[in-house]
C-alpha positions as protocol buffer text, in pm:
chain_id: "A"
residue {
  index: 1
  type: MET
  ca { x: 1574 y: 248 z: -2982 }
}
residue {
  index: 2
  type: ALA
  ca { x: 1308 y: 22 z: -2829 }
}
residue {
  index: 3
  type: ARG
  ca { x: 1293 y: -6 z: -2452 }
}
residue {
  index: 4
  type: VAL
  ca { x: 1328 y: -362 z: -2323 }
}
residue {
  index: 5
  type: ILE
  ca { x: 1078 y: -446 z: -2054 }
}
residue {
  index: 6
  type: ARG
  ca { x: 1124 y: -770 z: -1868 }
}
residue {
  index: 7
  type: LEU
  ca { x: 835 y: -961 z: -1715 }
}
residue {
  index: 8
  type: ALA
  ca { x: 865 y: -1125 z: -1375 }
}
residue {
  index: 9
  type: VAL
  ca { x: 638 y: -1351 z: -1175 }
}
residue {
  index: 10
  type: ASP
  ca { x: 641 y: -1346 z: -795 }
}
residue {
  index: 11
  type: LEU
  ca { x: 468 y: -1604 z: -578 }
}
residue {
  index: 12
  type: ILE
  ca { x: 381 y: -1535 z: -215 }
}
residue {
  index: 13
  type: ILE
  ca { x: 344 y: -1867 z: -34 }
}
residue {
  index: 14
  type: GLU
  ca { x: 168 y: -1873 z: 304 }
}
residue {
  index: 15
  type: LEU
  ca { x: 222 y: -2169 z: 536 }
}
residue {
  index: 16
  type: GLU
  ca { x: 155 y: -2236 z: 902 }
}
residue {
  index: 17
  type: ALA
  ca { x: -91 y: -1978 z: 1028 }
}
residue {
  index: 18
  type: GLY
  ca { x: 5 y: -1694 z: 798 }
}
residue {
  index: 19
  type: ARG
  ca { x: 382 y: -1739 z: 792 }
}
residue {
  index: 20
  type: ILE
  ca { x: 549 y: -1642 z: 465 }
}
residue {
  index: 21
  type: LEU
  ca { x: 804 y: -1863 z: 291 }
}
residue {
  index: 22
  type: LEU
  ca { x: 1123 y: -1680 z: 191 }
}
residue {
  index: 23
  type: ILE
  ca { x: 1376 y: -1843 z: -39 }
}
residue {
  index: 24
  type: ARG
  ca { x: 1747 y: -1756 z: -64 }
}
residue {
  index: 25
  type: ARG
  ca { x: 1858 y: -1797 z: -424 }
}
residue {
  index: 26
  type: GLY
  ca { x: 2177 y: -1976 z: -516 }
}
residue {
  index: 27
  type: ASN
  ca { x: 2222 y: -1827 z: -864 }
}
residue {
  index: 28
  type: PRO
  ca { x: 2233 y: -1471 z: -999 }
}
residue {
  index: 29
  type: PRO
  ca { x: 2088 y: -1221 z: -971 }
}
residue {
  index: 30
  type: LEU
  ca { x: 2178 y: -1179 z: -604 }
}
residue {
  index: 31
  type: GLY
  ca { x: 2229 y: -1551 z: -554 }
}
residue {
  index: 32
  type: ALA
  ca { x: 2389 y: -1647 z: -225 }
}
residue {
  index: 33
  type: ALA
  ca { x: 2477 y: -1282 z: -160 }
}
residue {
  index: 34
  type: ARG
  ca { x: 2598 y: -1216 z: 193 }
}
residue {
  index: 35
  type: ARG
  ca { x: 2579 y: -840 z: 152 }
}
residue {
  index: 36
  type: LEU
  ca { x: 2244 y: -754 z: 1 }
}
residue {
  index: 37
  type: ARG
  ca { x: 2223 y: -383 z: -56 }
}
residue {
  index: 38
  type: ARG
  ca { x: 1883 y: -222 z: -78 }
}
residue {
  index: 39
  type: VAL
  ca { x: 1792 y: -284 z: -441 }
}
residue {
  index: 40
  type: ARG
  ca { x: 1455 y: -141 z: -535 }
}
residue {
  index: 41
  type: ARG
  ca { x: 1472 y: -248 z: -898 }
}
residue {
  index: 42
  type: ASP
  ca { x: 1612 y: -537 z: -1090 }
}
residue {
  index: 43
  type: PRO
  ca { x: 1964 y: -433 z: -1199 }
}
residue {
  index: 44
  type: ARG
  ca { x: 1901 y: -599 z: -1537 }
}
residue {
  index: 45
  type: GLY
  ca { x: 1650 y: -329 z: -1638 }
}
residue {
  index: 46
  type: HIS
  ca { x: 1285 y: -223 z: -1621 }
}
residue {
  index: 47
  type: THR
  ca { x: 1063 y: -506 z: -1495 }
}
residue {
  index: 48
  type: VAL
  ca { x: 688 y: -551 z: -1468 }
}
residue {
  index: 49
  type: SER
  ca { x: 584 y: -802 z: -1201 }
}
residue {
  index: 50
  type: THR
  ca { x: 274 y: -1015 z: -1161 }
}
residue {
  index: 51
  type: VAL
  ca { x: 221 y: -1148 z: -809 }
}
residue {
  index: 52
  type: PHE
  ca { x: 35 y: -1470 z: -735 }
}
residue {
  index: 53
  type: LEU
  ca { x: -81 y: -1581 z: -390 }
}
residue {
  index: 54
  type: ALA
  ca { x: -71 y: -1943 z: -270 }
}
residue {
  index: 55
  type: ARG
  ca { x: -132 y: -2137 z: 49 }
}
residue {
  index: 56
  type: ALA
  ca { x: 62 y: -2454 z: 117 }
}
residue {
  index: 57
  type: ARG
  ca { x: 97 y: -2732 z: 372 }
}
residue {
  index: 58
  type: GLY
  ca { x: 395 y: -2944 z: 460 }
}
residue {
  index: 59
  type: THR
  ca { x: 762 y: -2881 z: 513 }
}
residue {
  index: 60
  type: ALA
  ca { x: 951 y: -2650 z: 280 }
}
residue {
  index: 61
  type: GLN
  ca { x: 1301 y: -2750 z: 176 }
}
residue {
  index: 62
  type: ALA
  ca { x: 1562 y: -2595 z: -48 }
}
residue {
  index: 63
  type: GLY
  ca { x: 1638 y: -2748 z: -386 }
}
residue {
  index: 64
  type: ASP
  ca { x: 1745 y: -2655 z: -738 }
}
residue {
  index: 65
  type: ASP
  ca { x: 1820 y: -2278 z: -728 }
}
residue {
  index: 66
  type: ALA
  ca { x: 1728 y: -2240 z: -359 }
}
residue {
  index: 67
  type: VAL
  ca { x: 2014 y: -2260 z: -110 }
}
residue {
  index: 68
  type: GLY
  ca { x: 1787 y: -2195 z: 186 }
}
residue {
  index: 69
  type: VAL
  ca { x: 1424 y: -2153 z: 288 }
}
residue {
  index: 70
  type: ARG
  ca { x: 1270 y: -2009 z: 603 }
}
residue {
  index: 71
  type: LEU
  ca { x: 925 y: -1913 z: 731 }
}
residue {
  index: 72
  type: PHE
  ca { x: 856 y: -1568 z: 876 }
}
residue {
  index: 73
  type: PRO
  ca { x: 548 y: -1403 z: 1023 }
}
residue {
  index: 74
  type: LEU
  ca { x: 445 y: -1123 z: 788 }
}
residue {
  index: 75
  type: GLU
  ca { x: 515 y: -861 z: 1055 }
}
residue {
  index: 76
  type: GLU
  ca { x: 867 y: -998 z: 1126 }
}
residue {
  index: 77
  type: LEU
  ca { x: 1022 y: -1017 z: 779 }
}
residue {
  index: 78
  type: PRO
  ca { x: 1397 y: -959 z: 750 }
}
residue {
  index: 79
  type: SER
  ca { x: 1530 y: -651 z: 577 }
}
residue {
  index: 80
  type: PRO
  ca { x: 1656 y: -582 z: 324 }
}
residue {
  index: 81
  type: LEU
  ca { x: 1494 y: -814 z: 72 }
}
residue {
  index: 82
  type: ALA
  ca { x: 1601 y: -828 z: -291 }
}
residue {
  index: 83
  type: PHE
  ca { x: 1454 y: -603 z: -560 }
}
residue {
  index: 84
  type: ASP
  ca { x: 1104 y: -473 z: -478 }
}
residue {
  index: 85
  type: HIS
  ca { x: 1008 y: -769 z: -261 }
}
residue {
  index: 86
  type: GLU
  ca { x: 965 y: -559 z: 54 }
}
residue {
  index: 87
  type: ARG
  ca { x: 709 y: -345 z: -133 }
}
residue {
  index: 88
  type: VAL
  ca { x: 535 y: -653 z: -272 }
}
residue {
  index: 89
  type: LEU
  ca { x: 501 y: -799 z: 79 }
}
residue {
  index: 90
  type: GLU
  ca { x: 387 y: -463 z: 224 }
}
residue {
  index: 91
  type: ASP
  ca { x: 113 y: -455 z: -41 }
}
residue {
  index: 92
  type: PHE
  ca { x: 23 y: -815 z: 49 }
}
residue {
  index: 93
  type: GLY
  ca { x: -7 y: -719 z: 416 }
}
residue {
  index: 94
  type: ALA
  ca { x: -235 y: -428 z: 324 }
}
residue {
  index: 95
  type: PHE
  ca { x: -445 y: -662 z: 108 }
}
residue {
  index: 96
  type: LYS
  ca { x: -480 y: -910 z: 397 }
}
residue {
  index: 97
  type: ALA
  ca { x: -580 y: -628 z: 631 }
}
residue {
  index: 98
  type: GLY
  ca { x: -852 y: -519 z: 386 }
}
residue {
  index: 99
  type: ARG
  ca { x: -680 y: -194 z: 286 }
}
residue {
  index: 100
  type: HIS
  ca { x: -641 y: -295 z: -81 }
}
residue {
  index: 101
  type: HIS
  ca { x: -898 y: -454 z: -305 }
}
residue {
  index: 102
  type: VAL
  ca { x: -776 y: -699 z: -566 }
}
residue {
  index: 103
  type: PRO
  ca { x: -1036 y: -796 z: -828 }
}
residue {
  index: 104
  type: MET
  ca { x: -1063 y: -1173 z: -858 }
}
residue {
  index: 105
  type: ASP
  ca { x: -1245 y: -1192 z: -1193 }
}
Protein backbone atom coordinates (compact mmCIF):
# COMPACT_ATOMS: atom_id res chain seq x y z
CA MET A 1 0.00 0.00 0.00
CA ALA A 2 1.40 3.40 -1.00
CA ARG A 3 2.02 5.95 1.72
CA VAL A 4 0.17 9.22 1.19
CA ILE A 5 2.34 12.25 1.83
CA ARG A 6 0.64 15.62 1.94
CA LEU A 7 2.41 18.82 1.01
CA ALA A 8 1.91 22.00 2.99
CA VAL A 9 3.06 25.57 2.52
CA ASP A 10 3.69 27.84 5.50
CA LEU A 11 4.24 31.58 5.24
CA ILE A 12 5.93 33.56 8.01
CA ILE A 13 4.90 37.21 7.70
CA GLU A 14 6.92 39.84 9.55
CA LEU A 15 5.38 43.26 10.18
CA GLU A 16 6.22 46.19 12.41
CA ALA A 17 9.81 45.82 13.57
CA GLY A 18 10.02 42.06 13.52
CA ARG A 19 6.56 41.20 14.86
CA ILE A 20 5.08 37.97 13.49
CA LEU A 21 1.52 37.75 12.18
CA LEU A 22 -0.45 34.82 13.61
CA ILE A 23 -3.80 33.84 12.13
CA ARG A 24 -6.58 31.92 13.91
CA ARG A 25 -8.32 29.69 11.40
CA GLY A 26 -12.08 29.46 11.19
CA ASN A 27 -12.30 26.11 9.38
CA PRO A 28 -10.86 22.65 10.06
CA PRO A 29 -8.34 21.43 10.85
CA LEU A 30 -8.29 23.09 14.26
CA GLY A 31 -10.48 25.96 13.11
CA ALA A 32 -11.78 28.18 15.89
CA ALA A 33 -10.62 25.64 18.48
CA ARG A 34 -10.75 26.95 22.03
CA ARG A 35 -8.79 24.00 23.41
CA LEU A 36 -5.76 23.47 21.23
CA ARG A 37 -3.84 20.48 22.44
CA ARG A 38 -0.17 20.21 21.59
CA VAL A 39 -0.30 18.73 18.10
CA ARG A 40 3.13 18.14 16.63
CA ARG A 41 1.86 16.65 13.38
CA ASP A 42 -1.09 17.17 11.13
CA PRO A 43 -3.75 14.66 12.26
CA ARG A 44 -4.60 14.00 8.59
CA GLY A 45 -1.29 12.18 8.02
CA HIS A 46 2.38 12.63 7.11
CA THR A 47 3.08 16.14 5.82
CA VAL A 48 6.11 17.78 4.23
CA SER A 49 6.19 21.57 4.68
CA THR A 50 7.85 24.31 2.68
CA VAL A 51 8.22 27.60 4.56
CA PHE A 52 8.35 30.97 2.83
CA LEU A 53 9.35 34.24 4.49
CA ALA A 54 7.68 37.58 3.76
CA ARG A 55 7.76 41.14 5.06
CA ALA A 56 4.66 43.28 4.92
CA ARG A 57 3.39 46.76 5.73
CA GLY A 58 -0.05 47.94 6.67
CA THR A 59 -2.78 46.67 8.93
CA ALA A 60 -3.64 42.99 9.01
CA GLN A 61 -7.29 42.01 9.21
CA ALA A 62 -9.12 38.72 9.30
CA GLY A 63 -11.09 37.54 6.29
CA ASP A 64 -12.11 34.38 4.45
CA ASP A 65 -10.87 31.46 6.62
CA ALA A 66 -9.29 33.71 9.27
CA VAL A 67 -11.42 34.50 12.31
CA GLY A 68 -8.68 36.53 13.95
CA VAL A 69 -5.20 37.95 13.41
CA ARG A 70 -2.66 39.30 15.87
CA LEU A 71 0.96 40.43 15.86
CA PHE A 72 3.51 39.01 18.32
CA PRO A 73 7.19 39.64 18.93
CA LEU A 74 9.07 36.48 17.99
CA GLU A 75 10.20 35.98 21.59
CA GLU A 76 6.64 36.33 22.98
CA LEU A 77 4.65 33.88 20.86
CA PRO A 78 1.69 32.13 22.49
CA SER A 79 1.79 28.42 23.16
CA PRO A 80 0.65 25.99 22.06
CA LEU A 81 0.46 26.64 18.33
CA ALA A 82 -1.11 24.19 15.90
CA PHE A 83 0.80 21.36 14.25
CA ASP A 84 4.57 21.98 14.03
CA HIS A 85 4.29 25.77 13.90
CA GLU A 86 6.21 26.28 17.16
CA ARG A 87 9.14 24.36 15.64
CA VAL A 88 8.88 26.30 12.37
CA LEU A 89 9.02 29.61 14.27
CA GLU A 90 11.90 28.38 16.48
CA ASP A 91 13.84 27.56 13.31
CA PHE A 92 12.98 31.00 11.93
CA GLY A 93 14.31 32.64 15.10
CA ALA A 94 17.54 30.64 14.79
CA PHE A 95 17.82 31.68 11.14
CA LYS A 96 17.37 35.36 12.06
CA ALA A 97 20.01 35.03 14.78
CA GLY A 98 22.46 33.57 12.24
CA ARG A 99 22.44 30.06 13.72
CA HIS A 100 21.00 28.44 10.57
CA HIS A 101 22.04 29.02 7.00
CA VAL A 102 19.36 28.85 4.34
CA PRO A 103 20.66 28.75 0.76
CA MET A 104 18.97 31.41 -1.36
CA ASP A 105 19.89 30.06 -4.81
